[in-house]
N, C-alpha and C positions, 0 to 999 in steps of 0.2 A: 264526700272524701276530702281529705287533707293533703295537700301537697306542699312539703318544706323544701324549698331549694335554697342551697348554700352557694353564694356567688360574690365575686369582688367586681366592683364597677369598673376595671381596668382591664377586666378579661374578655376579650374578643370574643370568645366561643362562648361565654355566659350571656352577652346580649343575644347570639345566633340561638343559642339553646331556648332563651326565654321566646324568640319570635316561632321558632318551630312548635314548642309546648302550647302556645296561645294559638296558632292555626289548627293544632289538631284538636282542640279545646273548641274550638269553632265548629268542628264537625261531630263533637260528641254531645251526645242526645241528653245526657244529664249534666253538662256544663254549668248550669245553675245551680248545682248541688256541691259544686266543687270550690274550696276556698285555696288560696296559695299565700302562702308565709315565706317571706325572704328570709336568709339568715345571712350573718356575716362570715365572712372570710376574706383572708388576706394572702395573697400571692407573695407579695414582698414587703413586710413589716419593716424594714428598714429603707424602703424605697423613699427617695429625697428628689426633687426637680432642681437640674443645675440649669440656672438661666444660660442662653445662649448655646446649649446644646441639644440638639434635636432629638427625638424620640430614636431614629434609626442607630445613632451613635452611642446614645444611652445603653439600650438593650444590648448593643455589639459587646461593650465593654464590659457589662455586667455579665452576661453570660458566656463571654468568651467566643462568640460565634462571629465568623468573618461577614463585613458589612454589606455585601452582595447578597451572602446567605440571607441575612435578616430580611433585605429588602425584598427577597423572591418569598419567602414565608409569608411575609406579611401582605404580598399581591396575591396570594393563592387565599388568605383570610379573606380579602376585601371581596375575591369574587365570591365566596362561600356566604358573604354576608349580603352582598348585592341580590344573591338568589331570593333572599326572604325580605328583600326591600330597605336594606338599611345600607348606610352610605358611610363607609369608613374613611377618614382622612388621615391617614397615619404621617404623611408629611408634615403637617402643623401639631401632631399630635404633643403632650407634653406629659411625660413620665410623673406620676402622681402617688403621693402616700395616701391610701384610701380609708385610715382608721377615723378621722372626724367625719367623713362624709358617712361611713356606716354610723358614727353616732347620732348625727343628723338624721339618718332613717329610722332608727329607733325611736326618735321624737315623731318624726311623721308617722310611724307604724302606731304609735300610741295615740295619735289623733285621727287615725283613720285615713290617713295618706301614705301608706306604705307602699301601693301599688303605684300612684303617680310620683313619688320621689325616686322611686327604682326607676322606671323609665327616663325620669329627668335627668339624673345624674350618669346614666348611659348615654343617653344622647349627647349631653353636654361633653362627656369626654370622646367618644367615638366620632361624632361628627361635628359639632362646634368647637374642638380642641381646647376644652376649657380646662384650666388646672385646678382639679380637685382637692388640693390640699390649701388652698387658698379659702380663708375664712370669710373673706369677703363674696367671695366667687359664691360660695356655699350657703350664705345669707340671702343672696339673690334667688338662687335657685330654687330654694326652699320657699322663699315669698312667692315664688311663681305658681308653687301647686297648692298654695293657701294657708302657708302656716305664719304664726305669728313672728314679727321681727324680732320682738324683745325674747321670744321663747329660743329661738334659735342663737342669738347671741348669747344668751345663758349658757347654752350647751359649747359653745365656741370659748367661753371665758371660765369654764369649768370643767372638770371630768366627768361629768354628768354622762351616763350611760356606757362609759368604758367599761364597767363589769358585764353589761349587758353584751357588747360587742365580743369580749374576751369569753364569756361563756359559750357563745355560739362557734367561736374557734375552737373551744376545748370539746365540746360535743362532737365538732368534726372529726377531731382526732381520736375520740373515744369510739365512734361507730366505723372510724378504718375509713374517712375520706382523704384520697391521695390526689384528686385533682378537682377542680371546679368546671361547669356547673355539675352540681351534686343534687340529684331529686330524690325525696323520701316521700312514698305515699301511704297516708295511713300508719305511720311510724313504724312499718314492717317490711314494705318493698322499697328498693332501692335501684335506681338509675344513674347510672355514670355516663357524664358526657354530653354534648349536643347531638344526639341522636337525632335522625330524621323524622319530620313529620309523621311518616306512617307509624313508625315505631311507637311514638308517642301515644298515638291512639290504639294501637295494639295493645300498650301496658294500660292505658287508662280502661280499656273495655275488660282487660284481664283482672284488674285490681278490683274494678266493679264488680265484678261477678265471684271473687273470691275473696274479699276483702274481710271477711269474718272466719277464713278456714286456718288461717296460720299466724298466732301472734308474733312469729319471730322474724327481725329484718331479713329478708334475702335480697339478692339480685336477680333481677329478671334477663335472663338469657334470651337475648333479642336475635341472635344469629349472627349479628353484626361483628366482626370482630374487630374492625378498623373504627373508631370514631373520633371525636375532637373534643379536647379539654386542654386546660391549663394545670399545670400542677407549679410548684413554687418553684422548680428548676426551669421551667421551659412551658411554650404553647406547642401543641404540635398538633398534626391532621394528617 
C-alpha cells in the first residue's frame, strides 16, 4: 500500500496528523507493506519572516484575527499536539517560508532520507523554533539526517528541485486538495485532515481490503464531520 501525504512544515495539523497515522500504522498488521511518500504544499507561498515580530503578531496581522483569538486557537492546537506526544512552542515560533525546505526534502527523498528530513524539519519548527527559510539552518538540519553538505549547498545556491515542488503543488490543485494534511491511499482513496488514530486504522483496513476494486479517487467517509486541517487561509479545529 502506498500513502501519499501532502503537507507543509509549518502546518500544525500536518505534524499531528503524521503522528496519528504513525500510531495507527503501529497497530496495523500489514504495516511492513506500507510506504509513505511526502508531497510538497505551501500554505503561504508569500510567507516572510520579520525579525523582531513574534508568531502571534504576524499571524494576527496576516489573517486579520484578534491577537487574543490567535493565542486561544494556538493554545487549543498545542493541547491536541500534546495528546500525541508533541510539544509545540508557539511563543518562540518563527513564521517561515517553506519553499526551500521542500526543495531540501526532495533531495533527502532522492537519497532515501525523506522520512527522516520530514520529521526533523517539523520538530525543528514546532518544538525548537528554528527558522525554516534560513539556508544555514536548512543545511545544518539536513546534515543531521545524513545528507552531504555539498549537495544541500548546491540546492540552496540554485533552483534545483523547484520544479518537483511546484509539480506537487499543481497536482494537489488538480485532485482538489483544499487543505492539509491530505492523504491519498493507493492513488484512489483520499482522507483529508488530521483524523483520529482510530479513523486512520479504519481507513487502512478498508483500503487494504478494497484496494483493487475501484480505480477512481474517492473520499473515505469516516462519519466524523469535524476534523482538523490547515487551508491557505487558516488553520481550524
